[in-house]
C-alpha positions as CSV (number, residue, x, y, z in Angstrom):
1,M,95.3,-19.2,-69.4
2,A,93.7,-15.8,-69.2
3,S,91.0,-15.3,-66.5
4,F,89.6,-12.3,-68.4
5,T,87.9,-12.0,-71.7
6,I,86.3,-9.0,-73.5
7,S,83.8,-10.0,-76.1
8,G,85.2,-13.5,-76.1
9,V,88.8,-12.3,-76.7
10,P,91.3,-13.3,-73.9
11,I,93.3,-10.4,-72.5
12,K,96.4,-10.4,-70.3
13,N,95.6,-10.8,-66.6
14,P,96.0,-7.5,-64.8
15,T,98.5,-6.8,-62.0
16,T,95.5,-5.8,-59.9
17,F,91.8,-6.2,-60.5
18,K,89.1,-4.4,-58.4
19,I,85.3,-4.5,-58.4
20,E,83.4,-1.5,-57.1
21,R,79.7,-2.2,-56.3
22,Y,77.2,0.6,-56.1
23,N,73.5,1.4,-56.1
24,I,71.8,3.7,-58.6
25,T,69.0,5.5,-56.8
26,T,66.6,8.4,-57.0
27,M,67.5,9.8,-53.6
28,N,65.9,13.1,-52.6
29,R,65.1,14.9,-49.4
30,L,61.6,15.9,-48.4
31,S,60.9,19.4,-47.0
32,N,61.3,18.0,-43.5
33,G,64.8,16.7,-44.3
34,T,63.8,13.0,-44.5
35,M,65.7,11.1,-47.2
36,V,63.5,9.1,-49.6
37,G,64.2,7.3,-52.8
38,D,63.9,4.2,-55.0
39,L,66.6,1.7,-55.8
40,I,66.9,1.7,-59.6
41,A,69.7,-0.8,-60.1
42,K,72.8,-2.4,-58.6
43,K,75.8,-1.9,-60.8
44,R,79.5,-2.7,-60.8
45,K,82.7,-1.0,-62.1
46,F,85.7,-3.2,-62.9
47,Y,89.1,-1.7,-62.5
48,F,92.1,-3.2,-64.4
49,T,95.6,-2.1,-63.6
50,Y,98.8,-3.2,-65.3
51,A,102.1,-2.1,-63.6
52,A,103.7,-2.9,-67.0
53,I,102.4,-4.4,-70.2
54,D,104.1,-4.9,-73.6
55,S,102.8,-3.4,-76.8
56,V,101.3,-6.7,-78.1
57,D,99.2,-7.2,-75.0
58,L,98.1,-3.6,-74.9
59,D,97.2,-3.6,-78.6
60,N,95.1,-6.7,-78.0
61,I,93.1,-4.8,-75.4
62,L,92.8,-1.6,-77.4
63,E,91.7,-3.6,-80.5
64,T,88.9,-5.0,-78.4
65,I,87.6,-2.0,-76.6
66,W,88.9,1.1,-78.3
67,N,89.6,0.5,-82.0
68,T,86.0,-0.5,-82.6
69,N,82.7,1.2,-83.2
70,S,81.0,-0.9,-80.5
71,L,79.8,0.8,-77.3
72,F,79.1,-2.2,-75.2
73,Y,81.2,-5.4,-74.6
74,T,80.8,-8.6,-72.7
75,L,83.3,-9.0,-69.9
76,G,84.1,-12.5,-68.8
77,Y,85.9,-13.0,-65.4
78,V,86.2,-15.3,-62.5
79,E,85.1,-14.2,-59.0
80,N,85.5,-16.5,-56.0
81,N,86.0,-19.5,-58.4
82,V,82.8,-18.8,-60.3
83,S,82.8,-17.7,-63.9
84,K,80.7,-14.5,-64.4
85,T,79.9,-12.1,-67.2
86,A,78.8,-8.5,-67.3
87,E,77.7,-6.2,-70.1
88,V,80.0,-3.2,-69.9
89,Y,81.3,0.0,-71.6
90,V,84.8,1.4,-71.3
91,G,85.9,4.5,-69.4
92,S,89.2,6.3,-70.1
93,I,92.5,4.4,-70.8
94,P,95.5,6.3,-69.5
95,T,98.9,4.9,-70.3
96,D,102.6,5.9,-69.7
97,L,105.1,5.0,-72.3
98,H,108.4,3.5,-71.2
99,R,110.9,2.6,-73.8
100,G,112.9,-0.6,-73.2
101,G,116.6,-1.1,-73.9
102,K,115.9,-2.3,-77.5
103,V,114.6,-0.1,-80.2
104,S,111.6,-2.4,-80.9
105,N,110.9,-3.1,-77.2
106,W,107.9,-0.9,-76.2
107,V,106.6,-1.2,-72.7
108,W,103.7,0.7,-71.2
109,K,103.6,1.3,-67.5
110,N,100.8,2.4,-65.2
111,V,98.1,1.3,-67.6
112,N,94.7,1.3,-66.1
113,F,91.1,1.3,-67.3
114,N,87.7,0.6,-66.0
115,L,84.8,-1.2,-67.5
116,I,81.4,0.1,-66.2
117,E,78.4,-2.2,-66.1
118,R,75.7,-1.2,-68.6
């Protein structure tokens, strides 16, 4: 059972999954050098890495986040045994093609992408 969904579509579990948490602020320095600012929002970036993924699983991901005219998606995931969701958009999706032993056996290596909270 997949632990991850994008817009309700289950995707292959990544080799590694990382969450980056950050603040969006309006930080500025005053003329005396003191830092001031406002906290606008707290956001997350979700990193998916696949050491190797077959073409069917990669195509499933690409059909969901790349081969569409949508800009935003719902990511479903489990964090500390709690199901969570986030509205996200996709960053770049670099891939390295590795041809398997059979003519029809396409394997992609070092596939990684990130989904950035809206």
